[in-house]
N, C-alpha and C positions, 0 to 999 in steps of 0.2 A: 503494500499500499504506500501511496505517496504520503510522506509526512505531513503535507498540507491537506490530504484528503480527510473529510469528517469521518469520525469513527461513531458517532451518536447524532441521529437525526430523529427530531419529533416532528409530528405532523399532526396539526390540529384540523379535523375533518369537518365537513359541512354538518348542518343540523336536519337537512332533509335527505330522505331515504334516496330518492333519485340523483340528487346531487352528489351523495356519496358513491353510488354506483358509477358516475360519470368521472368520478376523479380516480377510479382504479387505473386506467392507463399512466396517469401521473405518478402514483404510488410504484408502478412496476419500472417505470423509467427511472425513478429516483434509485431503486435497487440496481439496475443496469448500470447506471452512471457510477455508483460508488458500492460495488457488490460486497465489499468486506464491511460496510458500514451497519451498524444495528439501527433498524428502522422501528419506531414506536409510534403507534396511532393512539391519539387521545380523542374521544368523543363520547356521546351517549351510549349507555351500555348496549341498546338494541342495535345501533349502528356499528359497534364493534363485533357484535355476533353476525352481523349481515357480512363483514369482511373476514370473519373467521375461515380459516381453510386457505388463504392466500399465503404462499410459502414465503413470499419476500417481506411479509411484515413479521418482525421479531417478537413484538411486546404489544398488548392493548391495556391502556389505562381508562377506565371508565370515569367520565366526569358529568357534573350536571349541565342541563342545557342552558341555564342563565345563573350562573353562580353570582353571588353579591360579591363587593369589593374586597371584604376581609376573607371571604371563602376563597378568592382569586390569589389572595396573598399566600394562603396555606398551598392552595394548588400548584401554584408557581414553584415552591419549594419542592413539592412532590414530584413535579415533572422534570425539574432542573437537571437531574442526571441524564435524562434519557434524551434531551435536546441541548447539552451543553455547546456542541458545535453548530448545529443548524436547526432551527424552528421554522416550519413551514406553516403559514396561516392561509388556510383555504377559506373560510368564511370572510365575508366583507365587514362584519361589524367592528365596532370600536372595542368592544369587551374583548373580542377574540385577540386583538393585537395587543391589549393591555395585558391579558393572561401570558401572551407569548414574552412580553418584555419582563414580566416576574419571573421567567425561567432563567433570565440572564444569558441567553444564549449568545455566542460569539456573533452568529449571523442570524438574523430574524427576515424572512422572505414574506411580503405581503403586498397586495394592490394598495397604491396610494390613493386612498378614498375614505370618506367618513371623517375627514379630519384627523386622521390617525398617523401620517406619515412620519412624525416625530419619533414614533414608537418602533420604527422599522429601521433596520440597517440597510437593507435592500428593497427600496422603494420601487415597485414596479408600475408603470403607468398603465391604467386600464385602456380598453380600447375607445379612442375619442374620435368623433366625426364632429366636425365645426364645434369643437370644445365641449360637446357633450358626450357622455358616456354611452355607447351604443353595445347592445348585448352580442355576444357571439356564442356558438354551441359550448356548453360548459365543459365539456372535455377539453376543448381548445385553450379555454380561459385557464384550467389547472394546469395544462402542459406549458402554456406561455409563462406562467409564474416562476417555473424551474429554470428559464432561459439563463439568468446569472449564474447558475450552477454548471454550465455547458452541457446540459441534457439533450439528448437525441431521442426522439420518439420512435419507437418500433413499428408503429402503424398497425399493432394487432387488435386493438379495440378494448371494449369494455371486458370485464373478467370477474367471475365470482365462482365460488366452489361450494357445492351442495355436500353435506356428511353424508356418507354412505349409510350410517346407521339410520338417520333420519329418513332417508330415502326409502329404506326397508319398512320403517313404519307407515310411512305415507302409501306405499304399496298395498298394504293390508287393507286400506279402505277404498281401493279402487277396484271396483268389480264391473262385471259386464264386458261387452264387446262395443267396437266402433271408436271413431276419432274422439280423442280426450280434449275438450274445449273448457278452458278456465275463464271465470267472470270475475273483473275486479271492479265492482262499481263504486269503491269509495274514492276519496281524494282528500288527503290531510290539509291541504292548502286551504280549502274552504268549498262551499256548496257550489260556487260559481263554475268549478271545474267539473263537476258531477253531472253527466248525463242522466235523466231520471231512472232512478231504479226500476220503475216499472217497465220501461223501453227494455232494460237489460233482460229482465223476467221474459218479455214478449220475444227477445230474440232467441232465449234458450228454448222457449216452446217451439219457436219455427224451426230451429236447427235440428231438434230432437225429433220432431214430426216428419221433416223432409229429408234430413240426412242422417239420421240414426245415430247422432252422436251422444257422447256421455259428458254431462255438464258438471263442472266442479266449481264451487263457489269459495272466492278467496276474499276474505274481509280481515280487518285488523283490530286491535284494540281500540275501542270508543266507537266502532262502526256496527254495533248490535242491532240498532235500529234499522240500519240499511239490510242488514243479514235478515232480519226476521221479515221484513217487507219483500225482500226477494223470494224468501222461501214461501211465503204466504201467496204470491201471485204466480208462481212457476206451477203450471201444470203437469210437469214431467219430473222424474226423479234427479235430485240434486245431490251430488256427492261432496262431502265435506271432510278433509283430512287433519284437521287441526285438533279434534276433539274437544273443541269448545276452548282451547287455549292457544291462540294464534301467536307465534312467534316468527321472527324473520328467518330463523333456521328451518322451520316449517314451510314458510313461503318459498324458500329458494328450492327445497326438497320437492314441493309440489310442482311449482312451475317447470323444473327440469323434466317432469314427465309428460307434459302437455304437448299436444300437437299444434295447439294455437291459443293464444291469450286475447281476450276481448276487453279492454278497460279504458279509464280515462287517462289522462296526461298526468300521471302519478307515478309513484314509486315501483309498483309491480311491473309496470311497461318497461322500465329500465333493467329490472331484474331478468325479465324475460329476453331483452336484448343481449345481456351478458351471458345467458345460458343458451343463445342461439335459437331462441324459440320465436317463431312468428307472432306478430302482434297486429289486432286491428285496433287502432287508438282512436277513440273519439274526443277530437280536441276542440274546446272552446274558447275561453278569453285569454289564452297563453299565446305569447309570441313563438310561433314555430321555431325561430332560430336558437332560443335558449335550449331546447331539448330534442331536436330533430337533427341527427347526424348520419353518417354513412354507413353505420353498423347494423341498421334496423332491417329486418325483414318483415314484410306485412305491407300495411297501408295505414296512413294517417287520414281520417275523414275530419274535414273542417269546412265552415262556410264563412266566407268574407262577409261581414255586416258592417254597417256605417258605424256602429259604436265600438267596434273591437279593432285588434286584441286590446282589452282594458286592463289586464293583469290585476284585476281587483278580486278579492276573495268571496264577494257576495255580488249578485248582479243589481243593478239598479233600475233595469228596465224589465223586459219580458223574456230574458234568457234566449233571444232570438238565435245566437250563435250555436246553440245546441238543439234547440227545439226544432229547427229545419232540418235536423239529421233523424231520419226514420228508422224504425226497427227493422223495416224490409231493405233498407239500404245497408245496414249492418249486417244483417243476415245473408244478404246476396254477396257482400264483399268477404265475409268470412268463408262461405261456401266455395268461393273460388280460391282460397288459400288452403283449406283443409286437404 
């Protein structure tokens, strides 16, 4: 190892499931740039579970989503040994950069935004057009942040690893014959990103009756009402593989067994992309550039409307960006991909 090469690299990962999946190429690139360095990931416990199994991550340190100031002081001391050479800050928040500063790392890489530049040693300029920040596909954003380290991307794409033992447990719940289609009707960002659950149930009914598919319902913590409504409206058998205890480990294992996933522009979409599973993504108020990259198999369904893409968690009008997408359109698109 070059004496100047870092031996300890800490990465503060994003707080959203999909963003964490989209940062996996950057994590892999860090390892390829410094193969002898120990890479530690710090983030919310479920998101650490999401990344579990990736061989280039040496340690995970679970941290709260929004720690207070004094809690961050303690966390900074706890994280200091893991990031004493380099700390990479993927989140955009001031809070994340402050936590990184509390680690006293020799180098702290982050985007120069949210008034936090003075906390960083390597201030990377965000993508600017006419002086304003313009979004790019998040995977490119995370990779661009590593350019001060001389990193070169391998082009491989998003990556996750499902645990073989959890896959075996999931398979015990998968019965019958026919293509396996997953339904992910939730969206943690807000209800504006959710195509109505009634329409998802309608698609399940159409596909089962016309194409003899097996339907798997994928919902997470806090989405119990969505789950119950889907089950109430579906006239066909619905498989559930999480035994009422959804985890990201179970999500990965279940998605890995699918022939197709149908869902919103949310975390499960990116899990499927990382596991090379085709997706029908029903997209509403999101700017496509954030989440649409070259690695996705399947189709994104969206309608251009005069009020969008608004990027708002709740719709202030009639949700026309999603209401104009019909169950018949989604079912027809899915049938072409199964």
